[in-house]
C-alpha positions in Angstrom: -26.3 36.9 -8.0 -28.5 33.5 -6.8 -26.3 31.8 -9.2 -22.9 32.3 -6.7 -24.3 30.7 -3.9 -25.3 27.8 -6.1 -22.7 27.6 -7.5 -20.7 27.8 -4.1 -23.7 24.9 -2.9 -23.5 23.1 -5.8 -19.3 23.1 -5.1 -20.0 22.2 -1.5 -21.9 19.7 -2.0 -19.2 18.1 -4.4 -16.6 17.8 -2.5 -18.2 16.9 0.7 -19.8 13.4 -1.8 -16.1 13.3 -2.7 -14.0 13.3 0.4 -17.5 10.4 2.1 -15.3 7.1 1.2 -12.2 8.5 3.0 -14.1 9.7 5.7 -16.6 6.5 6.1 -13.0 4.6 5.7 -11.4 6.2 8.6 -14.5 5.6 10.6 -14.5 2.6 10.4 -10.5 3.0 12.1 -7.3 1.2 10.4 -7.9 -1.9 8.6 -5.6 -4.9 10.3 -2.5 -6.2 9.3 -3.5 -9.1 6.0 -2.5 -12.5 6.5 0.1 -12.3 4.1 2.6 -10.0 6.2 2.5 -12.8 9.3 5.2 -13.6 9.2 6.5 -10.4 10.4 9.7 -10.0 9.0 11.5 -6.4 9.2 12.6 -4.6 6.6 16.4 -6.0 7.9 16.1 -9.8 7.8 13.6 -9.5 4.4 16.7 -8.7 2.0 18.8 -10.7 3.6 16.6 -13.8 3.0 16.2 -11.6 -1.0 19.9 -12.3 -1.2 19.3 -15.9 0.1 16.7 -16.9 -2.0 17.1 -14.4 -5.5 13.7 -13.7 -4.5 12.7 -8.9 -4.0 12.0 -8.1 -1.4 8.3 -6.4 -1.7 7.1 -3.5 1.2 4.0 -1.9 1.4 4.3 1.3 3.6 1.3 2.9 5.2 -0.1 4.9 7.5 -3.2 3.8 10.0 -4.9 7.8 9.8 -4.3 7.0 5.6 -7.9 6.1 4.3 -6.5 4.8 0.5 -4.3 2.4 3.3 -7.6 0.8 4.5 -9.0 1.0 1.2 -6.1 -0.7 0.5 -5.5 -4.0 3.6 -9.6 -4.5 3.1 -9.6 -5.0 -1.1 -6.5 -5.5 -3.1 -4.5 -7.0 0.3 -7.4 -9.9 0.5 -7.4 -10.4 -3.3 -5.9 -14.1 -3.6 -4.6 -13.0 -7.2 -2.8 -10.5 -5.2 -1.8 -12.4 -2.2 -0.1 -15.5 -4.4 1.8 -12.9 -6.3 3.2 -11.6 -3.3 3.9 -14.4 -1.1 5.2 -17.1 -3.9 7.6 -14.5 -5.6 8.3 -12.0 -3.5 9.4 -10.9 0.8 6.3 -9.4 2.4 7.3 -6.4 5.0 4.4 -4.2 6.5 5.8 -0.9 7.4 3.8 0.7 9.7 4.7 4.3 10.0 4.0 4.5 14.1 5.8 2.0 14.3 8.7 1.6 11.1 9.1 5.2 11.2 12.9 5.9 10.3 12.4 1.9 8.0 10.0 4.7 5.5 11.6 7.4 6.1 15.2 5.7 4.9 13.3 4.9 1.6 12.2 7.6 1.4 9.0 7.2 1.0 6.8 11.1 0.5 3.2 9.2 0.1 0.9 6.5 1.7 0.6 3.3 0.7 3.5 2.8 -0.9 4.4 -0.2 -1.6 7.7 -1.2 -3.6 9.9 -3.9 -4.5 13.7 -3.7 -3.7 16.7 -6.1 -5.0 19.6 -6.1 -2.9 18.4 -3.5 -0.5 18.0 -1.4 -3.1 14.2 0.4 -4.6 13.1 -0.9 -7.6 9.5 -0.3 -8.2 7.4 2.3 -6.7 3.4 2.9 -6.7 2.4 5.3 -4.5 -2.2 5.5 -3.7 -3.5 2.6 -3.9 -4.6 0.8 -6.1 -8.0 -2.0 -6.8 -7.4 -5.4 -7.8 -7.0 -6.2 -10.6 -5.4 -3.6 -11.2 -2.4 -4.3 -8.2 -1.8 -7.3 -9.7 -1.2 -6.1 -12.6 1.4 -3.8 -11.8 3.1 -6.4 -9.4 3.1 -8.6 -12.7 5.2 -5.6 -14.0 7.5 -5.7 -11.3 8.1 -9.3 -9.9 10.2 -11.8 -11.5 8.5 -15.7 -11.7 9.8 -17.2 -9.0 13.4 -18.6 -8.9 
């Protein structure tokens, strides 16, 4: 019986340890919207600009209650290499679940955070979940064409 209790205790401790980063992120509160979204384009505006410029639309769908979203906003989306890729190769759009639920739903977002690349209003690339700056930059390089 004792070994069963030890295993149960070990499992609980491991689960708590795995949840700790998410809990800390949530306790810190929502991260500020990264500066690369300062233009404040709506999805409709970005799609119109995309048609004019030939650049795809980069969409980040996020939620204030989502710990991986906050980690992505505090981490990879402040990395100079990631910011440069997005700003030079795409038109950035920030969609927050509390503010833009209809747009998020229209894109078929199933999880947060979700990164999408759109061309002519159609999703051509999608990545769910967070990532390190290096992994995120690699995904963007493979999804975003060089500047026209």
